[in-house]
C-alpha positions as MATLAB code, in Angstrom:
seq = 'XXXXXXXXXXXXXXXXXXXXXXXXXXXXXXXXXXXXXXXXXXXXXXXXXXXXXXXXXXXXXXXXXXXXXXXXXXXXXXXXXXXXXXXXXXXXXXXXXXXXXXXXXXXXXXXXXXXXXXXXXXXXXXXXXXXXXXXXXXXXXXXXXXXXXXXXXXXXXXXXXXXXXXXXXXXXXXXXXXXXXXXXXXXXXXXXXXXXXXXXXXXXXXXXXXXXXXXXXXXXXXXXXXXXXXXXXXXXXXXXXXXXXXXXXXXXXXXXXXXXXXXXXXXXXXXXXXXXXXXXXXXXXXXXXXXXXXXXXXXXXXXXXXXXXXXXXXXXXXXXXXXXXXXXXXXXXXXXXXXXXXXXXXXXXXXXXXXXXXXXXX';
ca = [
      18.236    0.307  -12.978;
      16.528    2.776  -15.252;
      15.939    6.350  -14.075;
      14.379    9.045  -16.243;
      13.781   12.622  -15.182;
      11.192   14.639  -17.042;
      10.374   18.304  -16.641;
       6.641   18.529  -16.104;
       6.636   22.253  -15.443;
       8.809   24.739  -13.631;
       8.116   23.314  -10.169;
       7.735   19.608  -10.956;
      10.445   16.954  -10.776;
       9.147   13.739  -12.353;
      11.215   10.613  -11.892;
      10.591    7.244  -13.535;
      12.441    4.461  -11.732;
      12.678    0.759  -12.574;
      14.921   -1.135  -10.133;
      17.297   -3.937  -10.943;
      16.676   -7.227   -9.157;
      19.617   -6.578   -6.810;
      18.138   -3.230   -5.777;
      14.967   -4.589   -4.171;
      14.580   -4.094   -0.433;
      13.025   -6.834    1.681;
      12.784   -4.843    4.885;
      11.514   -1.547    6.213;
      14.566   -0.026    7.851;
      18.116   -1.254    7.408;
      18.295   -0.754    3.635;
      20.291    1.955    1.881;
      18.240    4.436   -0.146;
      18.159    3.957   -3.901;
      17.978    7.722   -4.437;
      17.178   11.084   -2.873;
      13.918   12.804   -3.793;
      12.633   16.262   -2.919;
       9.220   17.087   -1.496;
       6.892   17.773   -4.405;
       8.496   15.135   -6.618;
       6.380   12.847   -8.765;
       7.621    9.252   -8.864;
       6.637    6.728  -11.503;
       7.757    3.397  -10.089;
       7.822   -0.209  -11.273;
       7.504   -2.938   -8.650;
       7.721   -6.728   -8.934;
       4.943   -8.971   -7.628;
       5.025  -10.432   -4.124;
       6.355  -13.755   -5.434;
       9.259  -12.071   -7.236;
       7.879  -13.362  -10.536;
       8.523  -16.997   -9.560;
       4.918  -18.271   -9.881;
       3.739  -18.113  -13.480;
       1.643  -21.237  -14.166;
      -1.020  -23.248  -12.335;
       1.536  -26.076  -12.072;
       3.938  -23.941  -10.017;
       4.012  -24.848   -6.325;
       5.224  -22.284   -3.767;
       7.229  -24.891   -1.834;
       9.209  -25.626   -4.996;
       9.458  -22.161   -6.534;
       9.585  -19.576   -3.749;
      12.552  -18.342   -1.763;
      10.804  -17.094    1.374;
      13.736  -14.777    2.124;
      13.019  -12.969   -1.165;
       9.277  -12.343   -1.231;
       7.469   -8.982   -1.099;
      10.307   -7.117   -2.871;
      10.108   -3.380   -2.261;
      10.903   -0.582   -4.675;
      12.908    1.842   -2.571;
      13.695    3.032   -0.046;
      13.669    6.681   -1.070;
      15.388    9.351    1.008;
      13.165   12.446    1.223;
      15.253   15.594    1.472;
      14.507   17.536    4.642;
      12.465   14.801    6.355;
      13.211   14.503   10.066;
      11.664   12.697   13.020;
       8.595   14.641   14.081;
       7.563   15.422   10.481;
       4.749   13.808    8.493;
       5.323   12.184    5.111;
       2.382   12.414    2.691;
       2.247   10.018   -0.270;
      -0.518   10.567   -2.809;
      -1.299    7.712   -5.183;
      -2.077    9.270   -8.557;
      -2.312    6.092  -10.605;
      -1.863    2.328  -10.298;
      -1.698    0.370  -13.552;
      -0.882   -3.340  -13.862;
       2.477   -3.881  -15.538;
       1.522   -7.323  -16.889;
      -1.514   -8.871  -18.531;
      -1.687  -11.574  -15.850;
      -1.700  -11.838  -12.081;
      -1.286  -14.807   -9.766;
      -2.652  -16.019   -6.455;
      -1.668  -19.066   -4.450;
      -2.537  -21.131   -1.408;
       0.717  -21.608    0.494;
       1.104  -24.373    3.056;
       0.887  -23.172    6.670;
      -0.101  -19.680    5.555;
      -3.546  -18.099    5.292;
      -6.620  -17.376    7.351;
      -8.243  -20.819    7.171;
      -5.339  -23.217    7.729;
      -2.778  -24.147   10.353;
       0.042  -21.618   10.677;
       3.165  -21.423   12.861;
       1.410  -18.830   15.048;
      -1.906  -20.698   15.123;
      -1.046  -24.409   15.010;
      -3.665  -27.135   14.905;
      -3.480  -30.916   14.468;
      -4.998  -30.693   11.000;
      -2.938  -31.257    7.891;
      -2.074  -28.065    5.944;
      -4.377  -27.148    3.101;
      -3.026  -28.260   -0.281;
      -0.826  -25.952   -2.298;
      -2.470  -24.529   -5.377;
      -1.836  -21.680   -7.816;
      -4.315  -19.654   -9.859;
      -3.442  -17.474  -12.860;
      -5.696  -14.481  -13.562;
      -5.669  -13.018  -17.053;
      -5.835   -9.214  -16.818;
      -7.709   -7.288  -19.520;
      -6.385   -3.739  -19.198;
      -8.867   -2.305  -21.688;
     -11.942   -3.809  -20.021;
     -10.381   -3.361  -16.545;
     -11.185   -6.910  -15.431;
      -9.291   -9.949  -14.171;
     -10.558  -13.426  -15.005;
     -10.906  -16.017  -12.251;
     -10.451  -19.498  -13.727;
     -11.130  -22.391  -11.381;
      -8.324  -24.947  -11.360;
     -10.552  -27.921  -10.604;
     -13.462  -27.212  -12.971;
     -14.402  -25.182  -16.040;
     -15.874  -22.286  -14.014;
     -14.724  -18.798  -15.067;
     -15.731  -15.326  -13.916;
     -14.625  -11.784  -14.776;
     -14.022   -9.568  -11.730;
     -13.542   -5.791  -11.784;
      -9.894   -4.780  -11.602;
      -9.198   -2.735   -8.473;
      -5.431   -2.072   -8.225;
      -3.913   -1.392   -4.800;
      -0.551   -1.460   -3.041;
      -0.179   -4.098   -0.352;
       2.937   -2.474    1.104;
       3.609    1.200    1.709;
       5.692    2.443    4.597;
       8.661    4.229    6.122;
      11.624    3.055    8.211;
      10.600    2.171   11.792;
      12.002    4.026   14.808;
      14.820    2.952   17.149;
      16.935    1.408   14.365;
      14.425   -1.391   13.965;
      14.504   -3.503   10.807;
      11.224   -5.210    9.948;
      10.606   -7.716    7.181;
       8.443   -6.523    4.298;
       5.948   -9.256    5.240;
       4.984   -7.497    8.486;
       2.809   -4.399    9.080;
       3.248   -2.031   12.004;
       3.103    1.600   13.085;
       5.449    2.451   10.186;
       3.032    0.984    7.624;
       4.523   -1.970    5.773;
       2.501   -4.990    4.639;
      -0.928   -3.651    5.640;
      -2.723   -5.189    2.627;
      -5.642   -2.775    2.761;
      -7.690   -2.291   -0.433;
      -8.016    1.354    0.639;
      -4.426    1.989   -0.560;
      -5.559    2.726   -4.107;
      -5.404    5.548   -6.640;
      -6.803    8.778   -5.237;
      -5.690    8.053   -1.671;
      -3.244   10.122    0.362;
      -1.350    8.162    3.013;
       0.229    9.907    6.011;
       3.155    8.438    7.971;
       5.081    9.787   10.924;
       8.764   10.186   10.017;
      10.966    8.104   12.328;
      14.430    8.538   10.790;
      16.212   11.177    8.769;
      14.991   11.020    5.167;
      11.908    8.931    6.096;
      13.166    6.079    3.829;
       9.851    5.032    2.321;
       9.235    2.069    0.045;
       6.308    0.628   -1.892;
       5.476   -2.724   -3.454;
       3.268   -5.819   -3.310;
       0.931   -4.692   -6.082;
      -2.506   -6.326   -6.133;
      -4.788   -6.242   -9.164;
      -7.630   -6.843   -6.729;
      -8.103   -8.224   -3.223;
     -11.004   -8.988   -0.932;
     -11.036   -7.503    2.560;
      -9.000   -9.682    4.914;
      -6.981  -11.360    2.131;
      -8.408  -14.665    3.389;
      -6.122  -17.181    1.643;
      -3.055  -15.014    2.329;
      -2.503  -13.788   -1.223;
      -4.354  -11.391   -3.505;
      -4.270  -11.266   -7.299;
      -0.573  -10.473   -7.091;
       1.056   -8.618   -9.971;
       3.843   -6.313  -11.063;
       2.654   -2.703  -10.824;
       3.373    0.702  -12.276;
       2.681    3.336   -9.635;
       2.566    7.119   -9.932;
       3.038    8.815   -6.563;
       3.458   12.410   -5.400;
       5.730   12.890   -2.384;
       5.140   15.709    0.101;
       6.422   16.624    3.545;
       4.632   18.347    6.420;
       7.151   19.870    8.803;
       6.584   19.650   12.535;
       3.151   19.619   14.098;
       1.745   16.361   15.396;
       2.744   13.434   13.162;
       0.446   10.402   13.179;
       1.379    7.512   15.412;
      -0.194    5.023   12.998;
      -0.730    5.198    9.231;
      -3.600    7.439    8.221;
      -5.327    7.502    4.837;
      -7.473   10.253    3.357;
      -9.576   10.079    0.212;
     -12.136   12.448   -1.266;
     -14.793   10.546    0.652;
     -13.284    9.287    3.904;
     -10.753    9.484    6.727;
      -9.095    6.209    7.774;
      -6.577    4.831   10.249;
      -4.811    1.468    9.905;
      -3.882   -0.407   13.078;
      -1.753   -3.569   13.041;
      -1.346   -6.091   15.875;
      -2.423   -9.484   17.125;
      -5.068  -10.339   18.219;
      -7.318   -8.677   15.637;
      -9.287   -6.736   18.244;
      -6.068   -4.992   19.313;
      -5.462   -3.879   15.718;
      -9.012   -2.491   15.727;
      -8.448   -0.780   19.106;
      -5.249    0.839   17.856;
      -7.069    2.288   14.850;
      -9.991    3.420   17.026;
      -7.679    5.181   19.491;
      -5.772    6.979   16.735;
      -9.029    8.025   15.072;
     -10.142    9.512   18.409;
      -6.948   11.592   18.402;
      -7.492   12.651   14.781;
     -11.139   13.673   15.213;
     -10.361   15.463   18.477;
      -7.647   17.534   16.783;
      -9.778   18.283   13.698;
     -12.843   19.503   15.564;
     -11.549   20.552   18.978;
     -13.487   17.797   20.757;
     -12.619   16.037   23.987;
     -11.541   12.409   23.627;
     -14.832   11.219   25.130;
     -16.916   13.242   22.686;
     -14.781   11.953   19.813;
     -15.170    8.409   21.133;
     -18.938    8.788   21.114;
     -19.014   10.321   17.630;
     -16.793    7.597   16.193;
     -18.931    4.920   17.835;
     -21.926    6.100   15.795;
     -20.215    6.854   12.479;
     -17.250    4.532   11.874;
     -16.897    1.511    9.623;
     -14.338   -1.214   10.290;
     -13.192   -2.861    7.044;
     -10.584   -5.578    7.500;
      -7.253   -5.244    5.767;
      -5.437   -8.524    6.462;
      -6.041  -11.385    8.891;
      -3.125  -13.505    7.663;
       0.156  -11.665    8.286;
       2.355  -11.794   11.367;
       0.357   -8.792   12.537;
      -3.261   -8.403   11.479;
      -4.399   -5.019   10.102;
      -7.757   -3.367   10.710;
      -9.065   -0.093    9.301;
     -11.319    2.403   11.037;
     -13.091    4.541    8.433;
     -15.406    7.557    8.676;
     -17.186    8.928    5.635;
     -16.606   12.650    5.216;
     -20.265   13.245    4.330;
     -21.102   12.554    7.981;
     -18.678   15.219    9.265;
     -18.431   18.999    8.956;
     -15.839   20.187    6.409;
     -12.342   20.270    7.906;
      -8.780   20.722    6.653;
      -6.685   17.763    7.684;
      -2.919   18.325    7.539;
      -3.353   21.861    6.250;
      -5.502   20.649    3.358;
      -2.745   18.402    2.016;
      -5.065   15.855    0.391;
      -6.945   18.517   -1.565;
      -3.634   20.086   -2.585;
      -2.267   16.773   -3.861;
      -5.492   15.916   -5.665;
      -5.145   19.245   -7.449;
      -1.547   18.413   -8.348;
      -2.676   15.096   -9.788;
      -5.266   16.817  -11.970;
      -2.637   19.295  -13.182;
      -0.358   16.408  -14.146;
      -3.112   14.759  -16.156;
      -3.942   18.044  -17.850;
      -0.251   18.403  -18.761;
      -0.302   15.024  -20.491;
       0.622   12.518  -17.785;
      -1.111    9.339  -18.884;
      -1.602    6.123  -16.902;
       1.128    3.553  -17.424;
       0.526    1.002  -20.137;
       2.875   -1.952  -20.630;
       5.384   -1.235  -23.368;
       4.591    2.465  -23.672;
       7.127    5.146  -22.742;
       6.618    7.961  -20.282;
       4.560   10.658  -22.023;
       4.497   14.061  -20.418;
       4.753   17.403  -22.154;
       4.867   20.910  -20.737;
];
């Protein structure tokens, strides 16, 4: 483990944390915290890829290389001082920078949206295993798709995101890091990118949040079951909203949109969950009745898919802010954290680059 604390100003605690392999968590809930952090802290975190670094060449086969009890390693959990059930944890993603110059995707037998799975069995043979390596050009901000079975190549824009972000579930539940739920977890939504603020209801003392499953890019739905998976350097600001009405399901706010992520099977139930929570959110923001909110959302919302491959599917309900009157969600927390992020950059906080040290001056 490597932990560095840097003074970024009188009121800023900046922590850089790189876990040892034996410190990874593979569940949400049930894991001991790796450290305590205070609200207002800035965390710069390294996370391993979803395959735990075990797939590195196109010849690697998941059935031969992967230990399925040790996939989706999480960096964390972190105990947030003062967090109690009934509070809201706010996590603002300042920066996501690939920690390697390559990423990897794979077709895994009996896993994915277009093959037989244990939950959706058919009489067809599983699709063949295959692995793709994507070279990542950090300067040009692209990843290169190279077909395995031909000479076709294509550069795709890099769009880093976190596949897993979440807190400990309620009622002493322990959930694998492969599963999404009301606590967050493996939602696999491309909306969890730099500039986003994610809100989670706190279920246990300290919240116990973790992150991981970095993706250098991913299409909506994550059709084959894996994105361009890669180790990630993440810069995150942690904040706590005491009391009030914590969200039942994960909520995401950006400069441009409000979003709710619902997770369940079948997919329409995940969508219904997100719709119902968005009705609650819009009703509280604008003082509308649930029926008026329902009508407004029906005419304004988008429904991007997150994942249709995990044990629970995840669907997003999204409303563009330009369609709504100005409103202060969670006491203006997103705007506050966006301002903090700009202050950090102005003070010298640079995006992570592989092999470069933390650089922040007063």
